[in-house]
C-alpha positions in Angstrom: 21.0 6.2 -56.0 20.8 9.7 -54.6 18.7 12.4 -56.3 20.5 14.6 -58.7 21.8 17.9 -57.6 20.0 20.8 -59.2 22.7 22.7 -61.0 20.6 25.8 -61.3 20.4 26.0 -57.5 24.1 26.0 -56.9 26.2 29.0 -56.1 28.4 28.3 -59.2 25.3 28.5 -61.5 24.4 31.9 -60.0 28.0 33.1 -60.4 28.0 32.0 -64.1 24.6 33.7 -64.6 26.0 36.9 -63.2 29.1 36.7 -65.5 26.8 36.1 -68.5 24.8 39.2 -67.8 27.9 41.4 -68.3 29.6 39.1 -70.8 31.0 40.6 -74.0 33.1 38.2 -76.1 36.4 39.8 -77.2 38.8 37.2 -78.5 41.0 39.8 -80.1 41.2 41.8 -76.9 41.7 38.7 -74.7 44.6 37.4 -76.8 46.2 40.8 -76.9 45.9 41.3 -73.1 47.1 37.8 -72.1 50.2 36.4 -73.9 49.8 33.2 -71.9 46.3 32.5 -73.0 47.3 29.9 -75.6 49.7 28.1 -73.2 47.1 28.1 -70.4 44.4 26.8 -72.5 46.3 24.2 -74.5 46.1 20.8 -72.9 47.4 17.3 -73.6 45.0 14.3 -73.6 47.0 11.1 -74.3 48.1 11.7 -78.0 45.7 14.6 -78.5 46.8 18.2 -78.4 43.7 20.2 -77.5 43.6 24.0 -77.9 40.7 25.7 -76.0 42.0 29.2 -76.3 39.6 30.3 -79.1 36.6 29.5 -76.9 34.4 32.3 -75.4 35.7 32.1 -71.9 37.6 34.2 -69.4 39.5 32.9 -66.4 36.5 33.8 -64.3 34.1 31.9 -66.5 36.4 28.8 -66.5 36.8 28.9 -62.8 33.0 29.2 -62.4 32.4 26.2 -64.7 34.9 24.1 -62.7 33.1 25.0 -59.5 29.9 23.9 -61.2 31.4 20.5 -61.9 32.5 20.3 -58.3 29.1 21.3 -56.9 27.2 18.9 -59.1 29.4 15.9 -58.2 30.9 15.1 -61.7 34.0 13.4 -60.2 32.0 11.3 -57.7 29.6 10.1 -60.3 32.4 9.1 -62.6 33.9 7.0 -59.8 30.4 5.5 -59.2 30.2 4.6 -62.9 33.7 3.0 -62.9 32.9 0.9 -59.8 29.7 -0.6 -61.2 27.1 1.3 -59.3 23.7 1.2 -61.1 23.8 4.7 -62.4 21.4 3.7 -65.2 18.5 4.3 -62.9 15.5 3.6 -65.2 16.8 0.2 -66.1 18.6 -0.5 -62.8 21.9 -1.3 -64.5 25.5 -0.6 -64.1 27.2 1.4 -66.9 30.5 -0.3 -67.7 31.6 0.5 -71.2 34.9 1.6 -69.6 35.4 -2.0 -68.5 35.5 -3.1 -72.2 38.9 -1.5 -72.6 40.6 -2.3 -69.4 43.8 -4.1 -70.3 44.4 -7.8 -69.3 45.4 -8.1 -65.7 44.1 -4.6 -64.8 44.3 -3.9 -61.0 42.3 -3.9 -58.9 40.1 -6.5 -60.4 36.6 -5.5 -61.3 33.7 -7.6 -59.9 30.2 -6.2 -60.3 26.9 -7.8 -59.1 28.9 -11.1 -58.6 30.3 -11.0 -62.2 34.0 -11.2 -62.8 33.8 -8.4 -65.4 37.5 -8.5 -66.4 37.5 -12.2 -67.0 34.3 -12.1 -69.0 35.5 -9.2 -71.2 38.9 -10.7 -71.9 37.2 -14.1 -72.7 35.1 -12.5 -75.4 38.0 -10.4 -76.8 40.1 -13.6 -77.0 37.3 -15.5 -78.7 36.8 -12.7 -81.2 40.6 -12.6 -82.0 40.7 -16.3 -82.5 37.8 -16.3 -84.8 39.1 -13.3 -86.7 42.4 -15.1 -87.3 40.6 -18.1 -88.7 38.8 -15.9 -91.2 41.9 -13.7 -92.0 44.2 -16.7 -92.6 41.7 -18.6 -94.7 41.1 -21.4 -92.2 37.4 -20.4 -92.1 35.9 -21.1 -95.5 32.6 -20.6 -97.1 30.2 -23.4 -98.2 32.1 -23.9 -101.4 35.6 -23.9 -99.9 36.5 -20.3 -100.8 38.1 -17.7 -98.5 36.1 -14.8 -97.1 36.7 -11.6 -99.0 33.9 -9.4 -97.6 32.3 -9.1 -94.2 28.8 -7.6 -94.1 27.8 -6.3 -90.7 24.0 -6.2 -90.2 22.9 -4.1 -87.3 21.4 -0.7 -86.5 22.1 2.2 -84.2 25.1 1.4 -82.0 25.5 -2.0 -83.7 26.2 -0.1 -87.0 27.3 3.5 -86.5 30.4 2.6 -84.4 31.9 -0.2 -86.5 31.0 1.5 -89.8 32.6 4.8 -88.7 35.8 3.1 -87.4 36.2 0.9 -90.5 36.0 3.9 -92.7 38.5 5.8 -90.5 41.0 2.9 -90.3 40.6 1.4 -93.7 44.3 1.9 -94.5 45.0 -0.8 -91.8 42.8 -3.4 -93.6 45.7 -5.7 -94.5 44.1 -9.1 -95.0 42.3 -8.5 -98.3 38.9 -8.4 -96.5 36.5 -5.6 -97.2 33.7 -4.6 -94.8 30.2 -3.3 -95.6 27.5 -2.2 -93.2 23.7 -2.7 -93.6 21.4 -1.0 -91.1 18.3 0.6 -92.7 15.2 -1.5 -93.1 14.7 0.2 -96.5 15.4 -2.8 -98.8 17.6 -0.6 -100.9 20.3 -0.6 -98.2 20.8 -4.4 -98.4 20.4 -4.5 -102.1 23.1 -1.9 -102.7 25.5 -3.2 -100.1 25.4 -6.7 -101.5 25.6 -5.5 -105.1 28.6 -7.0 -106.8 29.4 -9.4 -103.9 30.0 -13.1 -104.4 27.9 -15.1 -102.0 30.6 -17.8 -101.9 33.1 -15.3 -100.4 30.8 -13.2 -98.2 30.4 -13.6 -94.4 27.5 -11.9 -92.6 27.6 -10.7 -89.0 24.1 -10.3 -87.4 24.5 -7.9 -84.5 21.5 -7.9 -82.2 21.9 -8.5 -78.4 18.4 -10.0 -78.1 18.2 -11.2 -81.7 14.8 -9.6 -81.9 15.6 -6.1 -83.4 13.1 -5.6 -86.2 15.4 -3.9 -88.7 18.3 -6.2 -88.1 16.4 -9.5 -88.2 14.5 -8.4 -91.3 17.8 -7.6 -93.1 19.3 -10.8 -91.8 16.5 -12.8 -93.4 16.8 -10.9 -96.6 20.6 -11.6 -96.6 19.9 -15.2 -96.0 17.6 -15.3 -99.0 20.2 -13.6 -101.0 22.8 -16.1 -100.0 20.6 -19.1 -100.8 19.6 -17.6 -104.2 23.3 -16.9 -105.1 24.6 -20.3 -104.0 21.7 -22.1 -105.8 22.4 -20.2 -109.0 26.0 -21.3 -108.7 25.0 -24.9 -108.2 26.6 -24.8 -104.7 23.4 -25.9 -102.9 20.6 -28.1 -104.0 17.7 -26.4 -102.3 17.3 -29.0 -99.6 16.9 -27.9 -96.0 20.2 -29.5 -95.1 22.2 -27.8 -97.8 20.6 -24.4 -96.9 21.3 -24.9 -93.2 24.9 -25.8 -94.0 25.3 -22.7 -96.1 24.1 -20.4 -93.3 26.5 -22.1 -90.9 29.4 -21.2 -93.2 28.3 -17.7 -94.0 26.6 -16.3 -90.9 27.8 -15.5 -87.4 26.1 -13.5 -84.6 26.8 -10.9 -82.0 24.1 -11.8 -79.5 23.4 -13.5 -76.2 20.1 -15.1 -77.3 21.6 -18.4 -78.3 18.3 -20.2 -78.8 17.2 -17.6 -81.4 20.6 -17.6 -83.0 20.4 -21.4 -83.5 16.8 -21.2 -84.8 18.1 -18.8 -87.5 20.6 -21.4 -88.5 23.8 -20.0 -87.0 26.0 -22.3 -84.9 25.7 -20.9 -81.3 29.5 -21.6 -81.0 29.9 -18.7 -83.5 27.9 -16.3 -81.4 29.7 -13.6 -79.5 28.0 -12.0 -76.5 28.0 -8.8 -74.5 26.2 -7.6 -71.4 23.3 -5.4 -70.4 25.7 -2.9 -68.8 26.8 -2.0 -72.3 24.5 0.5 -74.0 24.3 0.2 -77.8 26.0 3.6 -78.5 28.9 2.6 -76.2 29.3 -0.9 -77.5 31.8 -0.6 -80.4 34.6 -1.8 -78.2 32.6 -5.0 -77.3 31.8 -7.9 -79.6 29.9 -5.3 -81.8 33.4 -4.6 -83.1 33.8 -8.1 -84.6 33.7 -6.8 -88.1 36.7 -4.6 -87.2 38.7 -7.4 -85.6 38.2 -9.4 -88.8 38.9 -6.7 -91.3 41.6 -4.7 -89.5 43.1 -7.4 -87.3 43.1 -8.2 -83.6 46.2 -6.0 -83.0 44.6 -2.9 -84.5 41.5 -3.5 -82.4 43.6 -3.8 -79.2 45.3 -0.5 -80.1 41.8 1.0 -80.4 40.9 -0.2 -76.9 44.2 1.1 -75.5 43.3 4.6 -76.8 39.9 4.4 -75.1 41.5 3.3 -71.9 44.1 6.1 -71.9 41.3 8.7 -71.9 39.4 6.8 -69.2 42.5 7.0 -67.0 43.0 10.7 -67.7 39.4 11.4 -66.6 39.8 9.3 -63.4 43.1 10.8 -62.4 43.2 14.4 -63.6 42.0 17.4 -61.5 38.8 18.9 -63.0 40.5 22.2 -63.9 42.9 20.3 -66.2 40.6 17.4 -67.2 40.1 17.8 -71.0 36.8 15.9 -71.4 35.3 17.6 -68.4 36.4 21.0 -69.5 35.0 20.5 -73.0 31.7 19.3 -71.5 31.6 22.4 -69.3 32.2 24.6 -72.3 29.2 23.0 -73.9 27.1 23.7 -70.8 28.3 27.3 -70.9 27.2 27.7 -74.6 24.0 25.8 -74.2 22.7 27.1 -70.9 24.2 30.6 -70.7 24.9 31.8 -74.2 21.9 30.2 -76.0 23.6 27.9 -78.4 21.5 25.0 -79.7 23.8 23.2 -82.1 27.4 22.0 -82.1 29.5 21.4 -85.2 32.2 18.7 -85.3 34.4 19.3 -88.3 37.2 16.7 -88.9 39.8 17.7 -91.4 40.2 14.1 -92.4 38.0 12.4 -95.1 38.4 9.1 -93.3 36.3 10.6 -90.5 33.3 11.2 -92.8 31.0 9.2 -90.5 32.3 10.7 -87.3 29.6 13.3 -86.9 26.9 10.7 -87.6 28.4 8.5 -84.8 28.5 11.4 -82.4 24.8 12.2 -83.2 23.7 9.0 -81.6 26.3 9.2 -78.7 25.4 12.7 -77.7 21.7 13.2 -78.7 20.5 9.8 -77.6 22.3 10.1 -74.4 21.4 13.7 -73.4 18.2 14.3 -75.3 16.2 14.1 -72.1 13.6 16.3 -70.4 13.5 14.4 -67.0 16.2 13.8 -64.5 17.4 10.5 -63.3 14.9 10.5 -60.4 12.0 11.2 -62.8 11.7 14.9 -61.9 11.6 17.5 -64.7 14.9 19.0 -65.8 15.7 22.5 -64.5 17.5 23.8 -67.6 17.9 23.2 -71.3 19.7 19.9 -72.1 21.4 18.4 -75.1 22.6 20.0 -78.4 22.1 19.1 -82.0 25.5 17.6 -83.1 26.3 17.7 -86.8 29.2 18.2 -89.2 31.0 17.2 -92.4 34.7 16.5 -93.1 37.2 19.1 -94.2 36.8 21.6 -97.0 33.5 20.0 -98.1 31.8 21.9 -95.3 33.6 25.2 -96.2 31.8 25.1 -99.5 28.4 24.3 -97.9 27.5 25.6 -94.4 30.5 27.5 -93.1 28.8 30.7 -94.3 26.2 30.4 -91.5 28.9 29.8 -88.9 31.0 32.8 -90.0 28.4 35.4 -90.7 25.0 34.0 -89.6 23.1 35.2 -86.5 23.4 31.9 -84.5 26.1 30.9 -82.1 27.5 27.6 -83.3 30.5 26.2 -81.2 32.6 24.0 -83.4 35.3 21.4 -82.8 38.0 21.2 -85.5 39.9 17.9 -85.7 43.1 17.4 -87.7 46.2 15.1 -88.0 49.7 16.1 -88.7 50.7 13.1 -90.9 48.3 11.9 -93.6 47.4 8.3 -94.5 48.1 9.2 -98.2 51.0 11.7 -98.5 50.5 13.0 -102.1 51.8 16.0 -104.0 50.3 18.2 -106.6 52.5 20.5 -108.7 55.3 19.9 -106.2 53.1 21.0 -103.2 52.2 18.9 -100.3 48.5 18.5 -100.6 48.0 17.6 -96.9 49.8 20.8 -96.0 47.4 22.8 -98.2 44.5 20.9 -96.6 45.7 21.8 -93.0 46.2 25.4 -94.0 42.4 25.5 -94.3 42.0 23.8 -90.9 44.2 26.5 -89.4 42.7 29.4 -91.4 39.1 28.6 -90.5 39.5 28.7 -86.7 41.5 31.9 -87.1 38.9 33.6 -89.2 36.1 32.4 -86.9 37.9 33.7 -83.8 39.2 37.0 -84.9 37.1 38.0 -87.9 37.7 41.0 -90.1 36.7 44.5 -89.2 35.1 47.1 -91.4 38.3 49.1 -91.2 40.4 46.2 -92.4 38.0 45.6 -95.3 38.2 49.3 -96.3 42.0 49.2 -96.1 41.9 46.6 -98.9 40.1 49.0 -101.1 36.5 47.9 -100.6 33.9 50.7 -100.4 30.2 51.2 -100.0 27.7 48.4 -99.2 30.2 45.7 -99.9 32.1 46.7 -96.7 29.4 45.2 -94.5 29.1 42.1 -96.6 32.8 41.4 -96.3 33.0 42.2 -92.6 33.4 39.2 -90.2 32.3 39.7 -86.6 34.6 37.0 -85.2 34.2 35.7 -81.7 32.8 32.5 -83.1 34.0 29.8 -80.6 36.1 26.8 -81.7 38.2 24.1 -80.2 41.1 22.7 -82.1 42.1 19.1 -81.7 45.4 18.0 -83.3 47.1 14.5 -83.3 50.2 13.1 -85.0 48.2 10.7 -87.2 44.9 9.0 -87.4 45.9 5.7 -85.8 43.7 3.1 -84.1 44.9 4.4 -80.7 44.2 8.0 -81.6 40.7 7.2 -82.8 39.9 5.4 -79.6 41.0 8.5 -77.7 38.8 10.7 -79.8 35.7 8.5 -79.3 36.3 8.3 -75.5 36.8 12.0 -75.4 33.3 12.6 -76.6 31.9 9.8 -74.4 33.2 11.6 -71.4 32.1 15.1 -72.7 28.6 13.6 -72.9 28.9 12.1 -69.4 30.0 15.4 -67.9 27.0 17.3 -69.4 24.6 14.6 -68.3 25.8 14.8 -64.7 25.4 18.6 -64.6 21.9 18.4 -66.0 21.1 15.6 -63.6 19.9 13.2 -66.4 20.4 9.5 -67.0 22.6 9.5 -70.1 22.4 5.8 -70.5 18.8 5.0 -71.4 16.9 5.8 -74.6 13.2 5.5 -73.9 12.5 8.1 -76.5 13.1 5.7 -79.4 10.4 3.2 -78.1 7.1 4.8 -78.9 7.7 5.1 -82.6 8.8 1.5 -82.8 5.6 0.4 -81.0 3.4 2.4 -83.3 5.1 1.1 -86.4 4.1 -2.4 -85.4 0.5 -1.3 -85.1 0.6 0.6 -88.5 2.3 -2.2 -90.5 -0.9 -4.3 -90.8 -2.7 -1.4 -92.4 0.0 -1.2 -95.1 -0.7 -4.9 -95.7 -4.5 -4.4 -96.2 -5.9 -4.8 -92.7 -8.9 -2.4 -92.7 -9.3 -2.5 -89.0 -5.7 -1.4 -88.5 -6.4 1.4 -91.1 -9.5 2.6 -89.3 -7.7 2.7 -86.0 -5.4 5.5 -87.2 -5.7 9.2 -86.7 -6.9 11.2 -89.6 -3.5 12.3 -90.9 -1.9 8.8 -90.7 -5.1 7.3 -92.3 -4.9 9.7 -95.2 -1.2 9.0 -95.8 -1.9 5.2 -95.7 -4.6 5.7 -98.3 -2.2 7.7 -100.5 0.3 4.8 -100.2 -2.4 2.3 -101.2 -3.4 4.3 -104.2 0.1 4.8 -105.5 1.8 1.5 -104.6 2.5 -0.4 -107.9 
């Protein structure tokens, strides 16, 4: 793999830096001077309508950003990724999450490192669908002969955030009477609260861990197994013998893993283990077997629609010129704000309560991918990288943090996401509640863009010091993303959009967006500290002064 191109050494970067030096945002003026601004900056991405017109860019800035993408090889690196080149340099792996959503019979066929990727992917999807139909139809039964009513997914990181977010978003499609819950945190409260009220006889656990060694996941899986045994024993369904307990696990646990020996040792029938590959990073894995909870709760057809949405965006990125390529342009805008205008955070504000976990999902996708200080060849980065992604759904945020976005001193680019047709079309006092909701979606981006001048405030009768308090500077950048409805296909498109935004930024910064070594040190140290919590004095004495003092506090106060 060739060394990354230093974006800061390109002529495009120099051009953008010169533009920044004389840059004065003026959205009111730009809209007034260019009646075509909205049409020029409104783009279609599959089912998504994307309005970039309220961003802080001129034609010259956009042209310079596109040249930056050209000069840093964004398009070439995307082709390299699709073809299976090992662009994950630190782990010497291909990066093929896009292969997970290629449709059956896609042409040309994809073979990477001697692996028939298409055949392998479709085989797992078919196996997931067949298993899901057994559970949904009632053919798969628990140890006492009862139908599954709740699926509990046990995973962490990408094995939790994706399926949890998607289930919450698409819950109206759950048509088989099967609920889904998600356990991730090693805090025992998570499992205790998620299993509260469940019937062990009608609960199916999915243990999602590729290596079947993830500390949090395996700890929670063992706790879940104990919960199952205790519940079935109380109900008189098992007699406490090893055979009865093993039979219970076989009826109530399946795995998403490739470590079949460890799966079997846990008590899960290896024939009920669904695998995936080392070329799928955790945060990109929801459209792999990690999505098994979704295939069961929402159905195979809904899952395939989700995959189709992902694939539509993959095709757009592969076939659309950079100047019209929506994910590339949005990634470039993020570079403009981060590297030239000094933004450090990015808000994602879905006007859809069903997307209440979307910002949390994007935090892992974007911050684990691009939170790097070295480039893919090991050399130091030459510019700032990454942004802090955050957000909350709908009007909740308006009553919390919007004050800072509107009138604070920090530049916070924000993406607003909304859907024309609601999942629950309700009325209040004869008014369409969803219409009222979307009025807020539209009003906020208008207010952020155009603000309110002191003269406009005074014209309303306000005088004195209150004028300044009620003045809005405007020129706060937003992107508006609209879609007809929050369907499985549209959700797949939204997720893939942000995947490729993240990819674009990673290429420009010259970093490997597909490893996550930064999470390893803390996990290693936790294993060294754990014995001290259990009374090992040598482990206690090996700690630094602060950690030792905190451990002593723990010991003194643990009841």
